[in-house]
N, CA, C and O atoms as a GROMACS GRO file, in nm:
protein
  360
    1UNK      N    1   1.965   9.086  -7.906
    1UNK     CA    2   2.001   9.124  -7.770
    1UNK      C    3   2.139   9.188  -7.771
    1UNK      O    4   2.233   9.131  -7.826
    2UNK      N    5   2.151   9.307  -7.711
    2UNK     CA    6   2.281   9.374  -7.712
    2UNK      C    7   2.384   9.300  -7.626
    2UNK      O    8   2.350   9.238  -7.525
    3UNK      N    9   2.507   9.310  -7.668
    3UNK     CA   10   2.615   9.248  -7.591
    3UNK      C   11   2.656   9.341  -7.477
    3UNK      O   12   2.614   9.457  -7.472
    4UNK      N   13   2.737   9.290  -7.387
    4UNK     CA   14   2.785   9.373  -7.276
    4UNK      C   15   2.864   9.493  -7.327
    4UNK      O   16   2.857   9.602  -7.270
    5UNK      N   17   2.940   9.472  -7.435
    5UNK     CA   18   3.018   9.580  -7.493
    5UNK      C   19   2.925   9.690  -7.544
    5UNK      O   20   2.950   9.808  -7.522
    6UNK      N   21   2.819   9.651  -7.612
    6UNK     CA   22   2.723   9.749  -7.663
    6UNK      C   23   2.657   9.826  -7.550
    6UNK      O   24   2.641   9.948  -7.558
    7UNK      N   25   2.618   9.756  -7.445
    7UNK     CA   26   2.556   9.822  -7.330
    7UNK      C   27   2.652   9.921  -7.267
    7UNK      O   28   2.612  10.032  -7.230
    8UNK      N   29   2.778   9.883  -7.254
    8UNK     CA   30   2.879   9.973  -7.197
    8UNK      C   31   2.887  10.103  -7.277
    8UNK      O   32   2.888  10.211  -7.219
    9UNK      N   33   2.894  10.092  -7.410
    9UNK     CA   34   2.908  10.211  -7.493
    9UNK      C   35   2.780  10.293  -7.496
    9UNK      O   36   2.786  10.415  -7.510
   10UNK      N   37   2.665  10.230  -7.483
   10UNK     CA   38   2.539  10.305  -7.474
   10UNK      C   39   2.536  10.386  -7.345
   10UNK      O   40   2.499  10.504  -7.346
   11UNK      N   41   2.575  10.324  -7.234
   11UNK     CA   42   2.579  10.396  -7.106
   11UNK      C   43   2.682  10.508  -7.110
   11UNK      O   44   2.659  10.616  -7.056
   12UNK      N   45   2.796  10.482  -7.174
   12UNK     CA   46   2.899  10.586  -7.188
   12UNK      C   47   2.847  10.704  -7.268
   12UNK      O   48   2.874  10.820  -7.235
   13UNK      N   49   2.772  10.676  -7.374
   13UNK     CA   50   2.714  10.783  -7.455
   13UNK      C   51   2.615  10.866  -7.377
   13UNK      O   52   2.611  10.988  -7.391
   14UNK      N   53   2.534  10.801  -7.294
   14UNK     CA   54   2.440  10.873  -7.210
   14UNK      C   55   2.515  10.962  -7.110
   14UNK      O   56   2.475  11.076  -7.085
   15UNK      N   57   2.622  10.909  -7.052
   15UNK     CA   58   2.704  10.988  -6.959
   15UNK      C   59   2.763  11.110  -7.029
   15UNK      O   60   2.771  11.218  -6.969
   16UNK      N   61   2.803  11.095  -7.155
   16UNK     CA   62   2.858  11.208  -7.229
   16UNK      C   63   2.751  11.316  -7.249
   16UNK      O   64   2.783  11.435  -7.251
   17UNK      N   65   2.625  11.277  -7.263
   17UNK     CA   66   2.519  11.376  -7.278
   17UNK      C   67   2.506  11.462  -7.153
   17UNK      O   68   2.484  11.583  -7.163
   18UNK      N   69   2.520  11.402  -7.035
   18UNK     CA   70   2.513  11.480  -6.912
   18UNK      C   71   2.636  11.570  -6.895
   18UNK      O   72   2.627  11.675  -6.832
   19UNK      N   73   2.747  11.530  -6.950
   19UNK     CA   74   2.871  11.606  -6.941
   19UNK      C   75   2.862  11.736  -7.024
   19UNK      O   76   2.936  11.831  -6.999
   20UNK      N   77   2.771  11.740  -7.121
   20UNK     CA   78   2.756  11.856  -7.208
   20UNK      C   79   2.717  11.981  -7.129
   20UNK      O   80   2.758  12.092  -7.164
   21UNK      N   81   2.640  11.965  -7.024
   21UNK     CA   82   2.589  12.080  -6.948
   21UNK      C   83   2.700  12.172  -6.898
   21UNK      O   84   2.695  12.292  -6.924
   22UNK      N   85   2.803  12.119  -6.826
   22UNK     CA   86   2.908  12.211  -6.780
   22UNK      C   87   2.989  12.272  -6.894
   22UNK      O   88   3.043  12.381  -6.880
   23UNK      N   89   2.997  12.202  -7.006
   23UNK     CA   90   3.073  12.256  -7.120
   23UNK      C   91   2.996  12.369  -7.186
   23UNK      O   92   3.053  12.473  -7.218
   24UNK      N   93   2.868  12.350  -7.207
   24UNK     CA   94   2.786  12.455  -7.270
   24UNK      C   95   2.778  12.577  -7.179
   24UNK      O   96   2.781  12.690  -7.227
   25UNK      N   97   2.770  12.554  -7.050
   25UNK     CA   98   2.766  12.666  -6.954
   25UNK      C   99   2.904  12.727  -6.932
   25UNK      O  100   2.915  12.830  -6.866
   26UNK      N  101   3.009  12.665  -6.986
   26UNK     CA  102   3.147  12.711  -6.977
   26UNK      C  103   3.190  12.732  -6.832
   26UNK      O  104   3.242  12.838  -6.796
   27UNK      N  105   3.168  12.629  -6.750
   27UNK     CA  106   3.204  12.640  -6.608
   27UNK      C  107   3.354  12.655  -6.589
   27UNK      O  108   3.397  12.746  -6.519
   28UNK      N  109   3.433  12.569  -6.649
   28UNK     CA  110   3.579  12.583  -6.639
   28UNK      C  111   3.645  12.488  -6.738
   28UNK      O  112   3.581  12.400  -6.795
   29UNK      N  113   3.778  12.506  -6.756
   29UNK     CA  114   3.853  12.417  -6.845
   29UNK      C  115   3.859  12.275  -6.792
   29UNK      O  116   3.880  12.181  -6.868
   30UNK      N  117   3.840  12.259  -6.661
   30UNK     CA  118   3.844  12.126  -6.600
   30UNK      C  119   3.748  12.031  -6.672
   30UNK      O  120   3.783  11.915  -6.696
   31UNK      N  121   3.628  12.079  -6.707
   31UNK     CA  122   3.530  11.993  -6.772
   31UNK      C  123   3.574  11.957  -6.913
   31UNK      O  124   3.542  11.848  -6.961
   32UNK      N  125   3.645  12.047  -6.980
   32UNK     CA  126   3.700  12.013  -7.111
   32UNK      C  127   3.805  11.902  -7.097
   32UNK      O  128   3.809  11.809  -7.177
   33UNK      N  129   3.889  11.914  -6.994
   33UNK     CA  130   3.991  11.811  -6.972
   33UNK      C  131   3.926  11.676  -6.943
   33UNK      O  132   3.972  11.573  -6.992
   34UNK      N  133   3.820  11.676  -6.865
   34UNK     CA  134   3.746  11.552  -6.837
   34UNK      C  135   3.691  11.494  -6.968
   34UNK      O  136   3.702  11.374  -6.992
   35UNK      N  137   3.633  11.578  -7.050
   35UNK     CA  138   3.577  11.532  -7.177
   35UNK      C  139   3.682  11.479  -7.272
   35UNK      O  140   3.663  11.375  -7.336
   36UNK      N  141   3.794  11.549  -7.281
   36UNK     CA  142   3.903  11.505  -7.369
   36UNK      C  143   3.957  11.371  -7.322
   36UNK      O  144   3.972  11.278  -7.401
   37UNK      N  145   3.987  11.362  -7.193
   37UNK     CA  146   4.041  11.237  -7.138
   37UNK      C  147   3.942  11.122  -7.151
   37UNK      O  148   3.979  11.012  -7.191
   38UNK      N  149   3.818  11.147  -7.116
   38UNK     CA  150   3.715  11.043  -7.126
   38UNK      C  151   3.694  10.995  -7.268
   38UNK      O  152   3.676  10.876  -7.292
   39UNK      N  153   3.695  11.088  -7.362
   39UNK     CA  154   3.675  11.051  -7.501
   39UNK      C  155   3.793  10.970  -7.554
   39UNK      O  156   3.774  10.873  -7.627
   40UNK      N  157   3.914  11.009  -7.516
   40UNK     CA  158   4.031  10.931  -7.557
   40UNK      C  159   4.023  10.789  -7.501
   40UNK      O  160   4.052  10.692  -7.572
   41UNK      N  161   3.983  10.777  -7.376
   41UNK     CA  162   3.969  10.645  -7.315
   41UNK      C  163   3.862  10.563  -7.388
   41UNK      O  164   3.883  10.444  -7.414
   42UNK      N  165   3.749  10.625  -7.421
   42UNK     CA  166   3.644  10.553  -7.493
   42UNK      C  167   3.689  10.509  -7.631
   42UNK      O  168   3.652  10.400  -7.676
   43UNK      N  169   3.767  10.591  -7.700
   43UNK     CA  170   3.818  10.552  -7.831
   43UNK      C  171   3.910  10.431  -7.817
   43UNK      O  172   3.901  10.336  -7.894
   44UNK      N  173   3.998  10.435  -7.717
   44UNK     CA  174   4.089  10.322  -7.694
   44UNK      C  175   4.009  10.196  -7.661
   44UNK      O  176   4.039  10.089  -7.713
   45UNK      N  177   3.909  10.208  -7.575
   45UNK     CA  178   3.826  10.093  -7.541
   45UNK      C  179   3.752  10.039  -7.662
   45UNK      O  180   3.737   9.918  -7.676
   46UNK      N  181   3.705  10.128  -7.750
   46UNK     CA  182   3.637  10.084  -7.872
   46UNK      C  183   3.733  10.006  -7.961
   46UNK      O  184   3.697   9.902  -8.016
   47UNK      N  185   3.856  10.056  -7.974
   47UNK     CA  186   3.956   9.987  -8.056
   47UNK      C  187   3.986   9.849  -7.998
   47UNK      O  188   4.004   9.753  -8.073
   48UNK      N  189   3.991   9.838  -7.866
   48UNK     CA  190   4.015   9.709  -7.801
   48UNK      C  191   3.893   9.619  -7.817
   48UNK      O  192   3.908   9.497  -7.831
   49UNK      N  193   3.773   9.675  -7.813
   49UNK     CA  194   3.650   9.596  -7.818
   49UNK      C  195   3.619   9.544  -7.958
   49UNK      O  196   3.545   9.447  -7.971
   50UNK      N  197   3.673   9.606  -8.062
   50UNK     CA  198   3.643   9.563  -8.198
   50UNK      C  199   3.679   9.416  -8.221
   50UNK      O  200   3.597   9.343  -8.276
   51UNK      N  201   3.799   9.369  -8.182
   51UNK     CA  202   3.827   9.226  -8.201
   51UNK      C  203   3.732   9.137  -8.121
   51UNK      O  204   3.702   9.026  -8.164
   52UNK      N  205   3.686   9.184  -8.006
   52UNK     CA  206   3.593   9.105  -7.925
   52UNK      C  207   3.460   9.086  -7.997
   52UNK      O  208   3.389   8.988  -7.974
   53UNK      N  209   3.426   9.181  -8.083
   53UNK     CA  210   3.302   9.172  -8.159
   53UNK      C  211   3.318   9.091  -8.287
   53UNK      O  212   3.221   9.071  -8.359
   54UNK      N  213   3.437   9.044  -8.316
   54UNK     CA  214   3.460   8.968  -8.438
   54UNK      C  215   3.495   9.055  -8.557
   54UNK      O  216   3.473   9.016  -8.671
   55UNK      N  217   3.550   9.174  -8.532
   55UNK     CA  218   3.595   9.268  -8.635
   55UNK      C  219   3.484   9.315  -8.728
   55UNK      O  220   3.510   9.353  -8.842
   56UNK      N  221   3.360   9.311  -8.680
   56UNK     CA  222   3.249   9.363  -8.760
   56UNK      C  223   3.228   9.510  -8.724
   56UNK      O  224   3.172   9.542  -8.620
   57UNK      N  225   3.274   9.597  -8.810
   57UNK     CA  226   3.265   9.741  -8.784
   57UNK      C  227   3.176   9.802  -8.891
   57UNK      O  228   3.200   9.786  -9.011
   58UNK      N  229   3.073   9.873  -8.847
   58UNK     CA  230   2.983   9.937  -8.942
   58UNK      C  231   3.034  10.077  -8.976
   58UNK      O  232   3.119  10.134  -8.908
   59UNK      N  233   2.979  10.131  -9.083
   59UNK     CA  234   3.015  10.266  -9.124
   59UNK      C  235   2.972  10.368  -9.017
   59UNK      O  236   3.040  10.469  -8.996
   60UNK      N  237   2.862  10.340  -8.949
   60UNK     CA  238   2.817  10.430  -8.842
   60UNK      C  239   2.917  10.436  -8.728
   60UNK      O  240   2.943  10.544  -8.674
   61UNK      N  241   2.974  10.322  -8.692
   61UNK     CA  242   3.072  10.320  -8.583
   61UNK      C  243   3.197  10.400  -8.620
   61UNK      O  244   3.252  10.472  -8.538
   62UNK      N  245   3.241  10.385  -8.744
   62UNK     CA  246   3.359  10.460  -8.789
   62UNK      C  247   3.328  10.610  -8.789
   62UNK      O  248   3.411  10.690  -8.747
   63UNK      N  249   3.209  10.647  -8.835
   63UNK     CA  250   3.170  10.789  -8.836
   63UNK      C  251   3.166  10.844  -8.694
   63UNK      O  252   3.212  10.956  -8.670
   64UNK      N  253   3.113  10.768  -8.601
   64UNK     CA  254   3.106  10.812  -8.461
   64UNK      C  255   3.247  10.835  -8.407
   64UNK      O  256   3.272  10.935  -8.340
   65UNK      N  257   3.338  10.743  -8.434
   65UNK     CA  258   3.475  10.758  -8.384
   65UNK      C  259   3.544  10.877  -8.448
   65UNK      O  260   3.623  10.946  -8.382
   66UNK      N  261   3.517  10.903  -8.575
   66UNK     CA  262   3.575  11.022  -8.640
   66UNK      C  263   3.522  11.150  -8.575
   66UNK      O  264   3.597  11.245  -8.554
   67UNK      N  265   3.393  11.152  -8.545
   67UNK     CA  266   3.336  11.268  -8.476
   67UNK      C  267   3.397  11.284  -8.337
   67UNK      O  268   3.415  11.396  -8.290
   68UNK      N  269   3.427  11.173  -8.272
   68UNK     CA  270   3.492  11.180  -8.141
   68UNK      C  271   3.630  11.246  -8.153
   68UNK      O  272   3.667  11.329  -8.070
   69UNK      N  273   3.704  11.209  -8.258
   69UNK     CA  274   3.837  11.269  -8.280
   69UNK      C  275   3.823  11.418  -8.309
   69UNK      O  276   3.900  11.499  -8.258
   70UNK      N  277   3.724  11.455  -8.391
   70UNK     CA  278   3.699  11.596  -8.420
   70UNK      C  279   3.665  11.671  -8.291
   70UNK      O  280   3.710  11.783  -8.270
   71UNK      N  281   3.584  11.609  -8.205
   71UNK     CA  282   3.551  11.669  -8.076
   71UNK      C  283   3.676  11.696  -7.994
   71UNK      O  284   3.689  11.803  -7.935
   72UNK      N  285   3.767  11.599  -7.990
   72UNK     CA  286   3.891  11.617  -7.913
   72UNK      C  287   3.970  11.736  -7.967
   72UNK      O  288   4.016  11.820  -7.891
   73UNK      N  289   3.984  11.742  -8.098
   73UNK     CA  290   4.060  11.851  -8.161
   73UNK      C  291   3.995  11.986  -8.130
   73UNK      O  292   4.064  12.082  -8.093
   74UNK      N  293   3.863  11.994  -8.145
   74UNK     CA  294   3.793  12.121  -8.115
   74UNK      C  295   3.804  12.158  -7.968
   74UNK      O  296   3.821  12.276  -7.935
   75UNK      N  297   3.794  12.061  -7.879
   75UNK     CA  298   3.806  12.089  -7.736
   75UNK      C  299   3.944  12.141  -7.701
   75UNK      O  300   3.957  12.234  -7.621
   76UNK      N  301   4.047  12.082  -7.760
   76UNK     CA  302   4.183  12.130  -7.736
   76UNK      C  303   4.197  12.274  -7.785
   76UNK      O  304   4.259  12.357  -7.718
   77UNK      N  305   4.139  12.304  -7.901
   77UNK     CA  306   4.146  12.440  -7.954
   77UNK      C  307   4.072  12.539  -7.862
   77UNK      O  308   4.120  12.650  -7.839
   78UNK      N  309   3.957  12.498  -7.809
   78UNK     CA  310   3.880  12.585  -7.719
   78UNK      C  311   3.958  12.610  -7.591
   78UNK      O  312   3.967  12.724  -7.545
   79UNK      N  313   4.015  12.505  -7.533
   79UNK     CA  314   4.092  12.520  -7.409
   79UNK      C  315   4.211  12.612  -7.433
   79UNK      O  316   4.240  12.699  -7.350
   80UNK      N  317   4.280  12.593  -7.545
   80UNK     CA  318   4.396  12.677  -7.576
   80UNK      C  319   4.353  12.823  -7.589
   80UNK      O  320   4.421  12.913  -7.539
   81UNK      N  321   4.241  12.848  -7.658
   81UNK     CA  322   4.192  12.984  -7.675
   81UNK      C  323   4.152  13.046  -7.542
   81UNK      O  324   4.184  13.161  -7.514
   82UNK      N  325   4.082  12.969  -7.460
   82UNK     CA  326   4.040  13.021  -7.328
   82UNK      C  327   4.160  13.050  -7.240
   82UNK      O  328   4.161  13.149  -7.166
   83UNK      N  329   4.262  12.966  -7.247
   83UNK     CA  330   4.383  12.987  -7.167
   83UNK      C  331   4.456  13.113  -7.213
   83UNK      O  332   4.506  13.189  -7.130
   84UNK      N  333   4.462  13.136  -7.344
   84UNK     CA  334   4.526  13.258  -7.395
   84UNK      C  335   4.451  13.382  -7.349
   84UNK      O  336   4.513  13.483  -7.315
   85UNK      N  337   4.318  13.376  -7.348
   85UNK     CA  338   4.240  13.491  -7.303
   85UNK      C  339   4.264  13.520  -7.156
   85UNK      O  340   4.275  13.636  -7.116
   86UNK      N  341   4.272  13.416  -7.076
   86UNK     CA  342   4.298  13.434  -6.932
   86UNK      C  343   4.436  13.493  -6.911
   86UNK      O  344   4.454  13.581  -6.827
   87UNK      N  345   4.535  13.444  -6.987
   87UNK     CA  346   4.671  13.496  -6.974
   87UNK      C  347   4.679  13.642  -7.013
   87UNK      O  348   4.756  13.716  -6.952
   88UNK      N  349   4.603  13.686  -7.114
   88UNK     CA  350   4.604  13.826  -7.156
   88UNK      C  351   4.542  13.918  -7.052
   88UNK      O  352   4.582  14.033  -7.040
   89UNK      N  353   4.444  13.867  -6.977
   89UNK     CA  354   4.379  13.948  -6.874
   89UNK      C  355   4.471  13.971  -6.755
   89UNK      O  356   4.458  14.072  -6.685
   90UNK      N  357   4.562  13.879  -6.733
   90UNK     CA  358   4.651  13.889  -6.615
   90UNK      C  359   4.766  13.978  -6.644
   90UNK      O  360   4.850  13.999  -6.557
   0.00000   0.00000   0.00000
């Protein structure tokens, strides 16, 4: 039976899937900021939740968190590039 912490992160992951739509459609940088901020918060919550789980961390969990960090870095790069393009047009 999953714990409350596991259920929270499963629901968060599902919410992230819905967040992909505005990013893929490139609606605005606002959605990138939401994704970056939300992902940082989820990483912090995961770090806090690890002791609550008894410090049992699987290789899959570490890989997921590394991919989250890579996502943040790529999102920052995309926002920076989009901002530079907008500034050049003005």
